[in-house]
Steps between C-alpha positions, in 0.01 A plus 500: 500500500144367518199717572460311830844608614449871440398732780127559511384858473141611463275798445263588783151653484251574779119497468196431712340253257673309221282321244659213309324482164346761269192326364145594591533397865838668549400828338169516687679421828756772434231759430315407820813502718608836357154649553510380862817700558769232469824561312459236234712324238422247227761241403437311177691219334426632151406841358214706638193430287611153395312318776323173433172676583489613136429135404160521675299590194132435568404737778469585870230304684284735705127482579419852381161406354553710187374228265303285747340699784436169682873459553640588842789416730312202648469337154865572422603357838295186437647454152855544634451246780336246271773549240762433769307187610439664840867493609532878471560706809142627531603838644735572210230403251250723681729805509589444136137487387398801710788731407566417132244749358657791687846400382384497136334840534819627661699388194256691280549812714876464445459491123428140394300494175245219524263384227151639553143375495244683277402692814859617552583275796811282523430195282511152654540166322436132572772268628519140617355429844335841537121492514466847351702708253724685748846545345579868446715505189702692244463285191719198569790697646364593843816412694706732284262790566505423872880503515514820293261674737666383823849567369406852396350560845807368684740707289287813546514449879881486484536145638858376459545203266803270487478327161689188395580429862447154652435439871653174625434518874271664754718622786378451857570659835496222763646699787173527690424127506240514222627530144363804318578655164796737488543532124599316185819400316529502122717576200491713186458268202710720269806553718466215749562741785320433828241723663350494850164656579442599862122478551276381785241377248541296181208417271541202270320545167716275285236293319520128430707191431429410136860479377536175692281346225589428138182644345387822667340834426730659760793726412858442610458690830262240647748282686334486842717773651242637746384156610859407586583834663201458730569135580864567587399797717280271709159550336282212379365408157137393458333285231814440294358184339251708302652609169270638233548389142320755287302294250584708196861576423639504146639160397647591161755602384744370765660842550174635646376186675331601826422863413158574639176506302262708707185349646321791334500298178265252667312774682427660163368179343804287415451123535736208555501212251703180472643352180158353421344848506296422815451742789640257755442722805140374517649161597704651783251688718564405865208433734598806705416735210222310316214710635642818348656365179322442167484134394423564131656717230166666437461622857867602519468711186178662621675607820706766320182694417276398791699429814203496737310222322798278416802344670865576423701314231735233641792681332458754783547252783785588740849465357593180681201316352569620145873421522430145619247445221748616234771279647265201485411562134866519401584182693207323332644580156241762409732800516619745237807427282735673744374356826214729597139553399327756281360828629259632241353849491530545121177307434317683777553870416596716205849642458403854607362376835807285573749774415308753710453278806830309484758723329802366689405138434451572132844658468667242726399206285548687171847620587635203693326198346374625161146402605205725420259440790220667302527223239629186677518346848791533741693205643509529877590287802566523875796708611636558852358839582446575870568361844217525752748425777709766666599677819250451781378847597250653737203591275430855621861619516688276250771445764679167517597328823823703504456854640561753222470251213195535274390333178242582233400369159596161363777452757237503779291190568145443623289731286432256215483166681569211265420687175494864392219638286608704198492873568537456876876544474491868402246594766701294753808710417312823556314403818786333687775716351325798656446321832864387514628852431276667755568250776874495438500878541291475817740237636800725434321781681452280806865392489615862473295601802675236712841636401628148426549493125647159404865494397674307223770264630823541295566129543170420325606724213831315473326163494256621232790626289691172539193302392455722195865461397512122548455416128830676430690258727586266214443179698293317238422462133120535494337746261200695639310478171528120494375477859203726424412291193505180705294654783235614252486149356456349847216735597327473161515119489463403866315784677292635213132523424430136601700346786573158656671394822786313338573786260504763773724287718736473205475878450617558857795267443588691183460837670748394766746395228447834328571678829835320516567606142419863586770486767742411220381771260788717387471822306782663309598861466416781735184638658440758227244400235503135606165326429644162595562630852147641520354163403724317747348709780146458364544122494511484879156662514362280223614185680354619829152568361510181290568298812212669682260427211606136477489433877159662545360324190624166630332562835156595361341167407207633298428703184385856550537819294850536361612168652400183313609154622467214253517260798244699704265635230213603729457798731516377860277672757758434774739734319240777467589653838879468482770725356858385456776731620867483401761627741871464568575302814796731557497811277857585603620162371284540192457142384216259586144597406227371731135467398244531779120487500307803617124538555322728255364820665130463575263716297234699694142376475377804304753426225435125506134572427601633157582143395169347598297365207259761370 
């Protein structure tokens, strides 16, 4: 008897707010929802504490003014908008800049141990795209300290956590004419048994999409789950063409290719060199950033000791600019032996300084690549790291277009425009995680007062269970691992760091073929301990987000931020006021993705004045 043919039983749990994901955004949302009086649960695909947030090493961007009193939220807002090439949702960028300092201080109150300035304040370091040193940090392991602190807080509050549990569908109540969230359907990864969460509010905090690419800093959980859950529930995805390739991932040995090398290395004086030993970034300064970027090595080196009288080194340009420059050097034949470039801090500082400022990087290279970064340069290159695109949400509340469905963190779109500045991810998680949690709890309170709590339809549960069991049907001979390998090749080769119309059109053809292959994927055995089945379900999400990226990238006929077109190499002013939105023409049918153009929200005059030439 196949799994499909067995009767479907399931566990049932009831909460006010269910958060899908236990990274920084999910934990902060859970704390906020709990504190607002909602009965709250966290559902995480992996183990609690193993969120991808721990990979954010450099720091939390917040204009606290601890190192530079001239810093303030207006400067941070301006830097964020300029880094995103002005496609950011201005209100999200404003809230983020204004609230980040309080969120950092809150972490400290909850026990986070930050590095200190000589005066005893939270220390702040330089990062690419930020005018002032504003990243609050814990060595080069800030994300780990943030997760430790939030996790400890959530556990102390008694918030329920469902670990190693994957959500495959947001359940809706459509009885009143307008679809609204009624709960979520998922399964326990260990046993394969199904679970239904009854909840009027669901917060998506599932992170990104990096496992659709061959070379990525992302861990195995990042398969676009939240993006797909939202899309299939009727929400819309914004800015999906913008994928950030972090400029410095490890390129050797192959077993660690893509593991992140923190931007802190460059913030603390590391420089990029090609195979000729030249600091090539001076040849790659775009017009947009020339006024604030040093054009000689002498000025760049002086900046580290006198930031007021000198301009920033080009190694600290925003990530999209640095990644493109590295890609160009490699293509021109001036790369390192293993297809990257050299990141050198050994010739810039003594061993004691490097080991004190960058302890994790020192051990990472020593242990994994047998490279001593205090004595020799690292080989680094671009790696798929972050997607700026995500669920379209209302800035103040983090609610999507579906009542009861919220999103925060990397799965939400709009905050970062076409390119995210380093350090803005952690403060984004804190600011909008909190807002999502609070507003989800407020929403549940309003629903409760009406006496019309949404109800889960048993037929929707049956359909979700049937879809989850489909790979056990035995109707084909496709292997999920082979399909994933081929999808990663398609996205890496045809929708990667530099794109062309013909290649993206071919990618869409290949994605459709891969979708047919997924329908023929067959897994053997039973639901218990079956990683092949887990991947078969993840593949549907990976294909969905890959299609959205390719369709939106094909539509945007310019180069901007994390989207570079070889056939349209210039930024086009006509595209400066337009966002692209992906939606399903019929979410219940669940197939065709449409891409529509949407005007960018207009920034108020008092904020526009911040961008006038001084």
